[in-house]
DSSP file (Angstrom, degrees, kcal/mol; ACC not computed):
  #  RESIDUE AA STRUCTURE BP1 BP2  ACC     N-H-->O    O-->H-N    N-H-->O    O-->H-N    TCO  KAPPA ALPHA  PHI   PSI    X-CA   Y-CA   Z-CA
    1    1 A M     >        0   0    0      0, 0.0     4,-2.0     0, 0.0     3,-0.5   0.000 360.0 360.0 360.0 -34.8    0.0    0.0    0.0
    2    2 A K  H  >  +     0   0    0      1,-0.2     4,-2.0     2,-0.2     5,-0.1   0.817 360.0  60.5 -64.0 -31.0    2.9    2.3    0.7
    3    3 A K  H  > S+     0   0    0      2,-0.2     4,-1.5     1,-0.2    -1,-0.2   0.836 104.1  48.4 -61.2 -39.3    4.0    1.8   -2.8
    4    4 A Y  H  > S+     0   0    0     -3,-0.5     4,-2.4     2,-0.2    -2,-0.2   0.863 108.9  52.6 -66.2 -46.4    0.8    3.2   -4.2
    5    5 A G  H  X S+     0   0    0     -4,-2.0     4,-2.3     2,-0.2    -2,-0.2   0.884 109.1  49.8 -63.2 -38.9    1.0    6.2   -2.0
    6    6 A L  H  X S+     0   0    0     -4,-2.0     4,-2.1     2,-0.2    -1,-0.2   0.893 111.1  49.3 -64.2 -44.3    4.5    7.0   -3.1
    7    7 A I  H  X S+     0   0    0     -4,-1.5     4,-2.3     1,-0.2    -2,-0.2   0.895 111.3  48.6 -69.5 -39.8    3.6    6.7   -6.7
    8    8 A L  H  X S+     0   0    0     -4,-2.4     4,-2.7     2,-0.2    -2,-0.2   0.912 111.2  51.7 -58.1 -48.9    0.5    9.0   -6.2
    9    9 A L  H  X S+     0   0    0     -4,-2.3     4,-1.8     1,-0.2    -2,-0.2   0.864 109.3  48.3 -60.0 -40.6    2.7   11.5   -4.4
   10   10 A L  H  X S+     0   0    0     -4,-2.1     4,-1.4     2,-0.2    -1,-0.2   0.922 112.7  49.0 -65.6 -47.9    5.2   11.6   -7.1
   11   11 A F  H  X S+     0   0    0     -4,-2.3     4,-0.7     1,-0.2     3,-0.3   0.926 110.6  50.2 -59.6 -42.2    2.5   12.0   -9.8
   12   12 A W  H  < S+     0   0    0     -4,-2.7     3,-0.4     1,-0.2    -1,-0.2   0.861 110.5  48.9 -67.3 -33.3    0.8   14.8   -7.8
   13   13 A Q  H  < S+     0   0    0     -4,-1.8    -1,-0.2     1,-0.2    -2,-0.2   0.724 114.2  47.2 -73.8 -19.9    4.2   16.7   -7.4
   14   14 A C  H  < S+     0   0    0     -4,-1.4    -1,-0.2    -3,-0.3    -2,-0.2   0.482  84.2 115.3-102.1  -1.9    5.0   16.4  -11.2
   15   15 A A  S  < S-     0   0    0     -4,-0.7     3,-0.1    -3,-0.4     2,-0.0  -0.452  77.3-101.2 -69.9 141.9    1.5   17.5  -12.4
   16   16 A P        -     0   0    0      0, 0.0    -1,-0.1     0, 0.0     2,-0.1  -0.319  37.3-106.4 -62.1 143.2    1.6   20.8  -14.3
   17   17 A E        -     0   0    0      1,-0.1     2,-0.2    -3,-0.1    -3,-0.0  -0.433  36.9-114.4 -67.4 143.0    0.5   23.9  -12.5
   18   18 A E        -     0   0    0     -2,-0.1     2,-0.4    -3,-0.1    -1,-0.1  -0.568  26.7-148.5 -76.2 141.4   -2.9   25.2  -13.6
   19   19 A K        +     0   0    0     -2,-0.2    61,-2.8    -3,-0.0     2,-0.3  -0.954  19.9 177.6-115.4 131.0   -2.8   28.5  -15.4
   20   20 A C  E     +A   79   0A   0     -2,-0.4    23,-2.0    59,-0.3    24,-0.4  -0.935   6.9 164.3-136.4 155.6   -5.8   30.9  -15.1
   21   21 A G  E     -A   78   0A   0     57,-1.7    57,-2.7    -2,-0.3     2,-0.4  -0.965  40.1 -98.3-160.5 158.7   -6.6   34.4  -16.3
   22   22 A N  E     -AB  77  38A   0     16,-0.5    16,-2.5    -2,-0.3     2,-0.6  -0.729  38.4-121.9 -82.7 128.0   -9.7   36.7  -16.7
   23   23 A I  E     + B   0  37A   0     53,-2.8    52,-2.6    -2,-0.4    14,-0.2  -0.616  35.9 169.7 -72.1 112.0  -11.1   36.8  -20.2
   24   24 A I  E     +     0   0A   0     12,-3.1     2,-0.3    -2,-0.6    13,-0.2   0.540  66.8   2.8-102.0  -6.9  -11.1   40.4  -21.4
   25   25 A D  E     - B   0  36A   0     11,-1.5    11,-2.8    48,-0.1     2,-0.4  -0.966  56.4-146.6-168.5 160.7  -12.0   39.7  -25.0
   26   26 A K  E     + B   0  35A   0     -2,-0.3     2,-0.3     9,-0.2     9,-0.2  -0.997  23.3 179.6-135.5 129.4  -12.9   36.9  -27.4
   27   27 A V  E     - B   0  34A   0      7,-1.6     7,-3.0    -2,-0.4     2,-0.5  -0.970  23.4-151.1-138.9 148.4  -12.0   36.9  -31.0
   28   28 A I  E     + B   0  33A   0     -2,-0.3     2,-0.5     5,-0.2     5,-0.2  -0.985  20.7 179.6-113.0 120.2  -12.4   34.7  -34.0
   29   29 A I  E >   - B   0  32A   0      3,-2.6     3,-1.9    -2,-0.5    -2,-0.0  -0.971  69.8 -22.4-128.1 118.3   -9.5   34.9  -36.5
   30   30 A N  T 3  S-     0   0    0     -2,-0.5    -1,-0.1     1,-0.3     3,-0.1   0.895 127.6 -50.8  51.7  42.2   -9.5   32.8  -39.7
   31   31 A G  T 3  S+     0   0    0      1,-0.2     2,-0.4    -3,-0.0    -1,-0.3   0.507 113.9 120.3  78.4   4.9  -11.9   30.3  -38.1
   32   32 A N  E <   -B   29   0A   0     -3,-1.9    -3,-2.6    33,-0.0     2,-0.4  -0.849  58.0-134.3-106.6 138.8   -9.7   29.9  -35.0
   33   33 A Y  E     -BC  28  64A   0     31,-0.7    31,-2.8    -2,-0.4     2,-0.3  -0.807  26.1-179.6-100.7 131.7  -11.1   30.8  -31.5
   34   34 A Y  E     -BC  27  63A   0     -7,-3.0    -7,-1.6    -2,-0.4     2,-0.5  -0.941  22.2-151.0-130.6 150.8   -9.1   32.9  -29.1
   35   35 A F  E     -BC  26  62A   0     27,-1.9    27,-1.7    -2,-0.3     2,-0.6  -0.976  14.0-149.4-107.1 130.3   -9.4   34.2  -25.5
   36   36 A I  E     -BC  25  61A   0    -11,-2.8   -12,-3.1    -2,-0.5   -11,-1.5  -0.932  24.5-161.8 -95.4 122.7   -7.5   37.5  -24.8
   37   37 A L  E     -BC  23  60A   0     23,-3.2    23,-2.0    -2,-0.6     2,-0.8  -0.793  25.4-107.9-112.3 148.7   -6.7   37.2  -21.1
   38   38 A N  E     -BC  22  59A   0    -16,-2.5   -16,-0.5    -2,-0.3    21,-0.2  -0.685  32.9-171.9 -73.0 107.8   -5.6   40.0  -18.4
   39   39 A A  S >  S+     0   0    0     19,-2.6     3,-1.2    -2,-0.8    20,-0.2   0.760  78.6  64.9 -65.0 -36.2   -1.8   39.2  -18.0
   40   40 A A  T 3  S+     0   0    0     18,-1.2    -1,-0.2     1,-0.3    19,-0.1   0.846 112.2  33.1 -69.2 -29.2   -1.5   41.6  -15.2
   41   41 A N  T 3  S+     0   0    0     17,-0.2    -1,-0.3    -3,-0.2     2,-0.2  -0.015 112.8  67.7-111.3  30.5   -3.8   39.5  -13.0
   42   42 A S  S <  S-     0   0    0     -3,-1.2   -21,-0.2     2,-0.1    -3,-0.1  -0.765  73.8-126.0-136.9 179.8   -3.1   36.1  -14.2
   43   43 A V        +     0   0    0    -23,-2.0     2,-0.3    -2,-0.2   -22,-0.1   0.089  65.4 127.2-119.7  18.4   -0.4   33.5  -14.2
   44   44 A F        -     0   0    0    -24,-0.4     2,-0.4    -6,-0.2    -2,-0.1  -0.583  44.8-156.4 -74.3 140.7   -0.5   33.0  -17.9
   45   45 A V        -     0   0    0     -2,-0.3    -2,-0.1     1,-0.0    15,-0.0  -0.964  18.3-124.5-112.5 130.9    2.9   33.2  -19.7
   46   46 A G        -     0   0    0     -2,-0.4     2,-0.3    13,-0.1    16,-0.1  -0.128  23.9-156.5 -63.6 164.5    2.8   34.1  -23.4
   47   47 A T    >   -     0   0    0     14,-0.2     3,-1.7     1,-0.0    14,-0.1  -0.861  35.6 -98.6-133.1 173.2    4.5   31.9  -26.0
   48   48 A S  T 3  S+     0   0    0     -2,-0.3     4,-0.2     1,-0.3    -2,-0.0   0.702 120.5  63.9 -66.6 -17.8    5.9   32.5  -29.4
   49   49 A D  T 3  S+     0   0    0      2,-0.1    -1,-0.3     3,-0.0    -3,-0.0   0.551  79.1 111.6 -78.4  -9.6    2.7   31.2  -30.8
   50   50 A D  S <  S-     0   0    0     -3,-1.7     2,-1.4     1,-0.1     3,-0.2  -0.134  80.5-115.2 -64.0 162.3    0.6   34.1  -29.3
   51   51 A L    >>  +     0   0    0      1,-0.2     3,-1.5     2,-0.1     4,-1.4  -0.594  49.9 164.4 -93.7  72.2   -1.0   36.7  -31.6
   52   52 A T  T 34  +     0   0    0     -2,-1.4    -1,-0.2     1,-0.3     7,-0.1   0.752  65.3  64.0 -70.5 -22.6    1.2   39.4  -30.1
   53   53 A S  T 34 S+     0   0    0     -3,-0.2    -1,-0.3     1,-0.2    -2,-0.1   0.723 108.8  41.7 -76.1 -14.3    0.6   41.8  -32.9
   54   54 A Y  T <4 S+     0   0    0     -3,-1.5    -2,-0.2     2,-0.1    -1,-0.2   0.746  95.9  99.9 -92.4 -28.7   -3.1   41.9  -31.9
   55   55 A L     <  -     0   0    0     -4,-1.4     3,-0.1     1,-0.1     6,-0.0  -0.358  64.4-139.6 -77.4 132.6   -2.6   42.0  -28.2
   56   56 A P    >   -     0   0    0      0, 0.0     3,-1.3     0, 0.0    -1,-0.1  -0.236  48.0 -73.3 -68.4 170.6   -2.7   45.2  -26.1
   57   57 A D  T 3  S+     0   0    0      1,-0.2     3,-0.1   -18,-0.0   -18,-0.1  -0.384 120.0  25.6 -66.9 148.9   -0.1   45.6  -23.4
   58   58 A G  T 3  S+     0   0    0      1,-0.2   -19,-2.6    -3,-0.1   -18,-1.2   0.602 103.6 101.1  77.4   9.4   -0.7   43.4  -20.3
   59   59 A A  E <   -C   38   0A   0     -3,-1.3     2,-0.3   -21,-0.2    -1,-0.2  -0.883  46.7-169.2-128.1 162.7   -2.7   40.7  -22.2
   60   60 A V  E     -C   37   0A   0    -23,-2.0   -23,-3.2    -2,-0.3     2,-0.3  -0.940  15.5-135.5-138.0 159.4   -1.9   37.3  -23.6
   61   61 A S  E     -C   36   0A   0     -2,-0.3     2,-0.3   -25,-0.2   -25,-0.2  -0.791  13.4-171.4-117.6 158.1   -3.9   35.1  -25.9
   62   62 A G  E     -C   35   0A   0    -27,-1.7   -27,-1.9    -2,-0.3     2,-0.2  -0.939  21.8-129.2-149.1 130.9   -4.8   31.4  -26.0
   63   63 A Q  E     +C   34   0A   0     -2,-0.3     2,-0.3   -29,-0.2   -29,-0.2  -0.503  32.5 176.0 -73.1 141.0   -6.4   29.4  -28.7
   64   64 A V  E     -C   33   0A   0    -31,-2.8   -31,-0.7    -2,-0.2     2,-0.1  -0.876  33.7 -89.8-138.7 172.0   -9.4   27.2  -27.6
   65   65 A T     >  -     0   0    0     -2,-0.3     4,-2.7     1,-0.1     5,-0.2  -0.325  40.4-109.8 -77.7 163.5  -12.0   24.9  -29.3
   66   66 A E  H  > S+     0   0    0      1,-0.2     4,-2.6     2,-0.2     5,-0.2   0.913 119.9  55.4 -65.1 -37.8  -15.3   26.4  -30.5
   67   67 A A  H  > S+     0   0    0      2,-0.2     4,-0.8     1,-0.2    -1,-0.2   0.909 111.0  42.5 -54.9 -45.2  -17.0   24.5  -27.6
   68   68 A V  H >> S+     0   0    0      2,-0.2     4,-1.0     1,-0.2     3,-0.9   0.921 113.1  54.1 -74.6 -44.4  -14.8   26.1  -24.9
   69   69 A Y  H 3< S+     0   0    0     -4,-2.7     3,-0.5     1,-0.3    -2,-0.2   0.902 112.2  44.3 -52.2 -46.9  -15.1   29.5  -26.7
   70   70 A N  H 3< S+     0   0    0     -4,-2.6    -1,-0.3     1,-0.2    -2,-0.2   0.677 108.0  58.4 -70.4 -18.7  -18.9   29.2  -26.6
   71   71 A K  H << S+     0   0    0     -3,-0.9     2,-0.3    -4,-0.8    -1,-0.2   0.673 102.6  59.3 -86.5 -23.3  -18.9   28.0  -22.9
   72   72 A F     <  -     0   0    0     -4,-1.0     2,-0.3    -3,-0.5     6,-0.1  -0.795  66.0-154.9-117.5 151.6  -17.1   31.1  -21.4
   73   73 A S    >   -     0   0    0     -2,-0.3     3,-2.0     4,-0.1   -50,-0.3  -0.793  36.1 -82.3-116.3 160.8  -17.9   34.8  -21.4
   74   74 A V  T 3  S+     0   0    0     -2,-0.3   -50,-0.2     1,-0.3     3,-0.1  -0.481 118.6  32.2 -60.3 131.2  -15.9   38.0  -21.1
   75   75 A G  T 3  S+     0   0    0    -52,-2.6    -1,-0.3     1,-0.4     2,-0.2   0.131  95.4 111.3 104.9 -11.9  -15.2   38.7  -17.5
   76   76 A E  S <  S-     0   0    0     -3,-2.0   -53,-2.8   -53,-0.1    -1,-0.4  -0.539  71.9-107.4 -90.1 159.5  -15.1   35.0  -16.5
   77   77 A E  E     -A   22   0A   0    -55,-0.2     2,-0.4    -2,-0.2   -55,-0.3  -0.710  30.0-162.3 -81.9 135.3  -11.9   33.2  -15.3
   78   78 A Y  E     -A   21   0A   0    -57,-2.7   -57,-1.7    -2,-0.4     2,-0.4  -0.975   4.7-168.6-113.4 128.9  -10.5   30.7  -17.7
   79   79 A C  E      A   20   0A   0     -2,-0.4   -59,-0.3   -59,-0.2   -61,-0.0  -0.952 360.0 360.0-122.7 144.0   -8.0   28.0  -16.5
   80   80 A Q              0   0    0    -61,-2.8   -60,-0.1    -2,-0.4    -1,-0.1   0.258 360.0 360.0-117.9 360.0   -5.9   25.9  -18.7
């Protein structure tokens, strides 16, 4: 039983940290769905794949599926 507890503990410690931010805008570009998130109040970190030419200062974007896009509204918190 101790073996399973150790494995579970190792898995829990290695799990990726959840990243969350407040949705400040939702956009559709070329059939792709994006959330624009408030980076000043979130733990999201942008990547080279972000639409940085569109983004205002202090914001990052993330591509989501159409179903996720429709599930959330501006002002809600989105976690990845």
